[in-house]
N, C-alpha and C positions, 0 to 999 in steps of 0.2 A: 404577508406573514410576519408575525411578531417573533423576533429572533429567539426570545426565551422559550418559545414553543419547540425549538430544536433540541432542548435539553432532553436527554433520554433517547433521541433518535440515533439511528445508525447511518453514518456516512462512510462509504467504502467499507473498510473492515473495522471501523472504530465507533464506539458509543460515546456521544457527547455527554459528559458527566458534570461539567462545571463551566460557568462563564468566567473567562479570564479578563475580559474587557472589550472595549470598542475603540476603533480608530476611525480615521477619516473615510476609509473605503470599506470597512468591514468589521465584523465581530469575531472575537477569538475565543475558542473553547478548549477545555482540556478533554482529550479523548483517550479512551482505553480500548484495547483490542477486544472484540466481542467474544473471542474464543481462547486466545493464547494469553493466559493471565500473567505469564512471565515477561511478556513484551513490555518495554518501557512505555510510559504515557507519552502522548504526542500533543502538539498544539495544532488546532484546526481553525483556519481562518475562512469565514463565510462572508461573501459580499453582502452589503446592505441592500434593502429593497429599492433604494433610490437609484441604483445603478442598473438602468434598463437598456441603455443604448449599446449598439454593437461596439462602439469605441470603448465604452467602459468595460465591457466583457473582455475585449481584446487586451486592455491594460492589465486586467487581472491575470490572464494567461501569459502575458509578457513577463509578469513578475515571476510566475512559476518557471518559465523557460530560462529566464536569466539566473534565477537562484540555482536551478539544476546545473547550469554551466559554471556557476561561480563556486566550485567546490574548494573550500578552504577551511582550516580549523577555526578561524575567527569570523566565519560567515554562517549564519543559521542554515542548516541543511534542509532542503525540501525533499520530502519523501514521496509525495503523490499530489496529483491535481486532477479535478474532475467536476462534474455537475451533480447537484441534488435538487430535483424538482425545479430545474432552471436556475438554481442558485450555484454559481461557481464557488469552489472551495479548494484549498490546498492543505496538505498535511505536512507539518514540519516537526523537527525535533523540539521537544519541550525544554524550555530553559527555566528551571525551578528557582534560580537565584535572584529573580526579580530583575529590575532594570537599573540603569545608571541614574535615572530620574529618582527612583526610590532611594538610592544611596545618598544622593545629594539632598533630598528632602530630609532624610534622617540626620544629616549634619546641621540642619537648621541654620543655614547661612554661614557656617564656618568652613574654612578651606579643608580639603582632603589632605591626608598625610602625603608628603611628597613622593615617597617610594611607591605607595599604592597608586597614586595618580599617574606616575610615569608608566607603571606596569600596565594599567588599563589603557592609557593612550598608545603605548606600544602595540598592544593587541588590536585595538581599533585600527591603528595605522597599517598593520599587516594585512588585515582584511580589506581595507579601503584601497591600499596600493595594488592588491591582487585584482580588485574590480577595475581599477584604472588601467592596469596592464592589459585587460581584456576590452578596453574602450567602453567601459560602463561607468556612469556617474550615478551617485545615489540620489541626490537632489533633495533629500529630506533627512539629513543626518542631524540627530538631536538625542539628548539623553534617554528619552522614552524608547528610542529605536535601538538602544544598545542593551542587550540582555546578557545574563550570566548563566552558564550551564552549571551542572552539579560540581564540577571541579573549580568553579569560580572564574573560569575563563570568559572574557568578553566576546560576545557574538554580535555582528552587525545584522540587523533584521529590517524587514519592511522595505524591500526594494520595489514596492508596488508602483512607485512613480519614477523608478530608475529609467534612464534613457541610454540606449546604446548609441554611441556617437563615433563618427569618423573624423569630425571636426566640430568646432564650436558653432552652434546654430541658435536661432531665436526659438524660444519655447514659451508656453503659457507660464504664468507665475504659479508654480506649485511648490509648496514647502511650508515650513513653519517660520513665521517672521522673525522670531527671536534669534534664529540661527541661519538666516538667509544672507547671502553676500550682496553687496551693493548692486552688482550687475544682474543678480537674479531678480531684484525688484524692477529692473529695466527690461526684463524679458530675455536676458542672455544667460547662458550657463555653460560651464566647462568643468573640467576636473578640478581646477583651482577654486571653483565655488565650493566643492566638498572640502577642500583644504581650509577655506575660510570658516565653514561650519565647524570643522574640527578645532579650529582656533577659538571659536566661540565656546565650545565645550571645554577646551583647556582653560580658558579664562575663568569659566565658572567653577571648574574643579579647583584651581589654584587660589581663587579669591572667595569662593562661596556665594558670589553674586552673578546674575546674568549680566552680559555686557551692556545691553540696553533694555529698558523697560518703559512701557507706556500703556495707556488705556485702549489704544486702537492700533491696528497693524500699519496704518498710514504714517503715524508718528514714529513708530519703530523703524519703518522703512526710511524715513527722512534721517533718523539718527545714524543708521547704518551707512547711508550714502554720504552724509555731510559732516557728522560730528565725530570727534575723537573720543574714544572711551576713557573712563577714569583709569589712570595708570595703575596696574595691578598692585604695586607696592603700597599705594595709598590705602588699599583695602586689606592687604596682607603684608605687613612690614617685614615678615620673615622670608618672603619669596626671594630667591637668589636673582641677582640682576640678569644673568645670562638666560635664565628660564623666562624672565619677563620679556627680554628682547626677542627670544625665539617666538613666543606667543604673539607679540605685537607685530612681528614680521608676517606671520601667517594671517593676521588681521588687516593687512594693508588694503587700503581702499582700491588701489589699482592692482589688477591681476599680475601684471608684470613685476610688481614689487614684492610679490610673495615668493615662497620657495618654488623651485622648479618642479618638485613633486612632494607628495605626502611623505614619502620615504626620507627625503632630505629634511623635512620638518621634524620628523620623529628622531632622526639621527642627531639633529641639533639639540633637541630636548634631552636626549640621553647624554650627550657631551656636556650639557649645561648643568646636569644634576649634581656633579662634583660631590662636595661634602654633604649635600642636602638630599641625597637619593638613597634612602634606606631600601634594602631589598634588591638594589641593582647588582648584577653579577660582577660588574667590572667598572670601578670608579675611573673617571677620566680626568682627575684633577691635574693641572699642570705640575711638572716636577718641582721638587723642593729645590732650594738654591744649590744643593750639592748635585743636582741632576738625577737623583734617584729617590724613590720612595723609601719610607722606613726610618723616620727619625725616632730613635729610642730615647725616651725621656725617663730618667731615673732621678732619685733624690732621697732625702731622708723620709722616714715614716711620717714625720709631721707635714712634709711638703706633699707627699703623694697619697697618703692614706687617711681615710676617715675610719678610725679604729671602731670595730663593732664587737660586742660581746655575742656569744652564741645566742641565736634567736632574734637578734636585732636586724633591722633592715639597713643596708648600706645603699647610698645614693651616689652613682657614678656620674661625674660631669662628662660632657661630650666635647670638650675643647682642650685636649692635652697639650696643645702648642702653647697654651697660656701659662703652663707651669715652667719653672726653670729646669733646664735639662741640657743634654749634650746630643750632638748628632751621632748616630750610630751606624751610618752607612757610608761605604766608600763609593766613589764615582763609578768604578768598574768592579765586576766580580773578582774576588780573590781566588787564589789556588785552593781547592778543597783541602781541608785539613786531614791529618792522618786518621782520625777516628771515622771520618766519612769514607775514606778510601778503604780502611780496614773492613768496615761494614759491607761495602760494595763487593769486596773480594770474596766474602763468605756467602754471598747470595748466589743461588743457582736457579735459573729459569727452568720451569718444568714444561715439557711438551704435553699436549693433551693426551689423556689416557683413555678416553671413551670415544665411541664412534656413534654415528646416527642410528645404526641398527640396534644399539643397546639402550635406546631411550624408549621405555615401554610404559603405557598408562596402567596403573594398578587399581586405584579407587578414586572416587570423588564424592563430595557431600555438599549439599546446597544449604544456604541459610533458610530457605523456604519462604522468604518474604520478598515482595517486589521492591526493587531499588535498594536492597540491603546488600552490602558488599563486605568481604572479609579484608582485614588489614594484611600487611606482610606477615607471614607466619614465622614462628620460632619453633625449633625442635630441641628437646632435651630429654635424655634418658628414655627414648622410645615413645615420647608423647609430643604431639603437634599442638601448639597453642596459636590461636588467632582471635582477634577481636572483630566485632562487626560495627558498621556505621551506615547511616542513611546516605546514599549517593545522590538523592534528589533534593534533600533539604537538610543542610547542616545545622539549621536552627531548631530542628525537631527535638522535642522532649521525650519522644517515645523510647522505651527501654531498649538497650542493646546488651550484648553478651560478650564475655570472654569464654571461649570454648576450648576444651581439651579433648583430643582424639587419639586413639591408638595409632601409632605410626604404621604398623604392618597391615591393619585391616580397615582403618578409618572409623572404627567403632567409637561411639560417643562415650566418654568417660565422665565428664562433669561440665557444667557451665555455671557462670557467675553473671547475674544480671547487673547491668550498670545503668546509671541515669543518663549518661551521655555516650556518644559514639567513641569508639577506639579506632583511631585512624592509622596508627603506625605500629610496628612490631612490639610485642611485649618482650621483656628481658628476664631471663632466669638466672638466679645466682644463689648459691648456698641453700637450695631447697625451697626458695621463695620465688614467685613470679611477680614482677613489677610492671605496671602499665599506667599510662596517662590517658585520661579521657576528658573531653571538653565540649562546650557549647558556646557559640559566638556570643550569645546574650547573657548567659548565666555563669560563666567562669569554668573552672575545671577541677579535676580531682587527680591525686596520685594515690595509687592503691597497691597493697601487697597481699598476695594470697599464698597459701600452701600449694606448692606446685603439684603435689600428688592428689590432694583431696579437693582443692578449690576453696578451702576454709579461709575466710577473711581474717588477716592479721591486723591490718590498720589501713586507714584511708585519711588523707589530708586534703581539705578543700582550699582552693585558691580563688582569687578574684580574676585571674587571667585565664583565658581560654587555652587549654593545653591540648596539643595534638601530637607532638613529637615523642619518639621513644625516649624513655628515661635512660640515664647513663649510670651504671653502678661501678664504683671504684673504691677500693679500700674501705669497704663497709659503709660507704656513703652513697645515697641515691641523689643524683642531680636531675632535676626536672626544669624545664624552661619554656617560656613563651617568647613573644616578640620583644617584650620589655622587661623581663624579669628572669632571674636564675635562682632556684631554690636548692638548698643542700639539706638532706634529711638523714637521720639515723636509719640505716637499712633494716634494723631489727624492730625498731619501735615506731618509726615515723616522726620522732621528735625533730623539730626544726633546729638545725645548727645556725644557719644564716640564710639570708636572701639578699639579692642585689637588684636594685631597680635601675634601668637604663633610660636616659632621656631619649636617645636615638634608638630606633629599633635594632634588635640584634640581627646579624646576618650569619646564616649557617647555624651550626650547633656549637655549644661550648666544647673546647678541646682540652683534654687533661693529659699532662705529661710532667713527670718528676714533681708530683704533689702541687702543681700549679694549674689553675684553670685559666685558659686563654679565651676571652670573650671579645668577639669582633662586632663592630656596628656597621650599619649601612653608610656611615660617613667616612669609612676608610680607617677608623681608629681601632686599636686593639688594647685590651687591658689584661694584665696579669694579676690574678687574684689567688691568695692563699687558699688551697683546696679545703682546708679544715676549718679555718676561721672566717674566710670571706674578706680578709684585709686586702686592699689594693696594694700590690707590690711594685708595679711599674705601668707606665702608659707608653704607647707607641703610636705616633702620628703618621698618617699617609702610608700605611702599609698596604692599603687596598683590602681585598677580600682574603681571609685566612682560611685555607682549605684543609690543612692537616698540620698536626704538631707531632713530631717524631723525636723521641728521646735518644740521645747518643751519649752514654756515660753521663757526665754532669751537664752536658749541653742539651738544648732543645732547638731543633731546626724546624721552622714553620715553612710550609709551602704556600705561597701567596700569589695573587694575581693583581696587577696594577698597570694601567696605561698600556694594555695589550701585551703585557709581558707576564710570564710565569717565572717565579724566582724562588730560591731557597735562602731564608733569612735566619741567621743565628740569633736567637732571642737574648743571649747573654752578651755578645760582643757587638751586635748590630751589623755584622759583616754579611755580604751577599756572596754565596758560594758559586752560584750560576744563575743565568737568566736566559730564557728563550722566548721568542715571539709567539703570540697566540693569534690564530686566524680570527677567532671569535670568542665570545664570553664562555667561560666554563659553567655548565649546568650541573645541578645536584652536587654531590660530594666526590672526593677523590678516593679511590680504593688503592691501598698500598699493600702489596704482597711480595715477599722475597726481594725487597729493595727496588721494586718497580712501581711507579705511580700510573694508574689507569684512570682516564677521565674522558668525558665527552664535552664538546663545545658546540654551541648553537647560536647563530646570529639573530638579528632583529627580524629579517624578512625571509620567510621560507622559500620564496621564489627567486632569491638572489643567490649569491655565492655562499649563503649562510646555511648550507646543508649541514646536517649533524656529522661531526667528525669524532671518531674515537681514537685515542692516542695512548701509547705506552712510552713512558719516559723513565730513564734510569735515575733513581733518586739521588745517587751520589754525585753525578756529573751533569745532569740535565740532558744527557744524550737521548735524542728521540730514536726509539727502537722501531716503531712502526706506526702507521696511521691508516685508518679505514673510514671511508665515507658511507653514510647511510642516507636513504631518501626520507626517512621518517625521524621525528624528534624522539630523543631518548625519554623514557618514562621514569627512570630511576637510576641510582648510582650503579655502576658496573659491579658485578660480583665475580671474584676469581677463586676457584676451588679446584685443586688437583690439576692445575695447568689448563683449565677451561675458563673462559670469560663468558659470563651470562649477562645479557643486556635486554631489558624489556623496553618497548617503545610505546608512545602514546597512541599508536594504532593497534595496541593489544597484541603485539607479536613478541616472541622470545627468540633472540639470536644467541648462538653458541659459537665462540671463536676459540681457536688455539691461542692461548695467552702468550705463547712464545713468539709467534710470527703474525698474528692477526688474521689468519686464514679461517674462512667460514667452515665449520665442521659439518653442518647439516642445514637444509632449508629452514627458514624461520618456522617456529611452532606457533600456530594460531589457535586460540581457544575461543569459544563463543563468548559474546559480550563485548562491551566497549572499553574495558580497562583490564589491566593485569598488574599484579603486584611484583615487586622484586622477589625472586625465588629464594628459598632456603635449601642449601645442598649439604647433605651430610652422609658420609659413608656411601651407600649405594642408593640413596634416595634423593629425589628433587621434589620439593613441595612448593606449589605456586597457587596464588589465589586470585579470584575475581569475585563473582557472586557465588562461586563454589570454591572449596578447597580441593585441589587436584594433586594426586600423588603419582609420581613416575619412578620407575626403577632404572637405576644406572648401573646395571650389573657389569 
């Protein structure tokens, strides 16, 4: 049978609608449910005609059984396995984001950005470590077998030649030569062979080049066994030395010279990212000579600022330590000042005021389109606002909408068509609604509409992909991407200033006392005049900045660095308190009534890195309570009326008493594979997935 003849056929409950490609053992098709149009598309793998022996059929079913047992967020989920006219097939989740091979090819021989590289390697490592913990090796780990789902998360795929092992044993040479370990060419394999393959992938990600290349597999095998690779820094002079050392250790010719586990390799990469790891939640750079992070560098305007007129672009350097400055941190936390103590004494924690029996569904409305989801909603003056985006393909150019619905009934009021998806919550201010929309390939837009009618007031195009919610403060709209911050007139859209960052931005800009604090993945922070975009000060080695809280003329930033959470006075450089962190903080910190609420999540889901939600007193750093969850947090916690709302990546909503961390009711589960952060106002809770759902909190 010619495999293309399968197009249009029904296998199990799915119609094969498109060929996605061919591999060593089979062909892969896009499948859609024959009846239920709202079901997400799936990937269906059908064996090639050449596989006729019982051993080959057994291998296919082994793949399905192994995948079914290897349930993990970073391993492609198998949904079904069966036969079609003698052809074995299995059904798996569809990964619309393409493969790592695709991304590397798009880079055309250039290294991947360090932060993105480490993020992908972390996710691959999580899935691979989980497989190894179940005594399963992959044996064919390569960029083509690493796929990306709609969220952009990496998935390990094609365990078709995976081998369940109790100990190292001889096997046939199965794999892809460019990523095979020396021992694999000799017919031996173990978990450390997968580590070597991951090292080959890391080498290619960080240098843009495969570790060994030749015209035939025998020459490639010889190189893997006997030749040393070109040192990564010769191909990428910007690669940090510690990252290079970590990769080369995973590529050791002898298995015993590699890391004990994939987990150890990934942890070494994370520790080595230091100042070169944009997007990492928790820099691990060695302490400054004073023993603490946070060197505040100040100076004259001539030293610290490239003056910009309104409408000009400012270019921020990424090495503030090169400027002349003073150290602004003491070795030990100082006694909290009076203004902090005063603020703490006026805060009162609220007990939860609602119960499970008072959570009642009222209405819901769907986007009506397959794989189209709603952003986090916003509510203002009895109107619910939410944008839509394509969950299967963020590159799509198909139109999306910002919708306005009546809060009480869900009745459609108006909609505004956008060229790109709206991924995060719109913002309402002074009768206008602002939102950012973007596309990975074509840039983004910032737009303002009349909140009552949906009439367009203005829109500004940018070269950068915009996904995050804009920030509105003092009649200025701030929009931002990974490498830029824009300040626009809220009424007209006129650009006041924009700042370009060499290092990717980490988190969102934070505004306090007419200063914008911009943190980068290299652990640096810049203070920028909110009106003119002038750089006022630079801060080195502060780590990640999660929140900026004004106290009279002071601004205290809550930062994390070297497994510590601490409060830093941005004027004096003093640390008021510091507490240890079990793992890295994810998403943002919610601060309500003088209490900071946040979640932490480590590298490996099957280790001690379970999600932990914490409440900490802002004035003193005193930990009020901690709660552990088995699922990863999906958004920043929300605290309203003494209730903490938290969504997870498993599409569940938890409600806790914000005072003591006690669970108020069993988790709310909605249909679908994702759930937005809720919006809670008065007696209503609005939450979105592929529907907007309204609940009454009477």
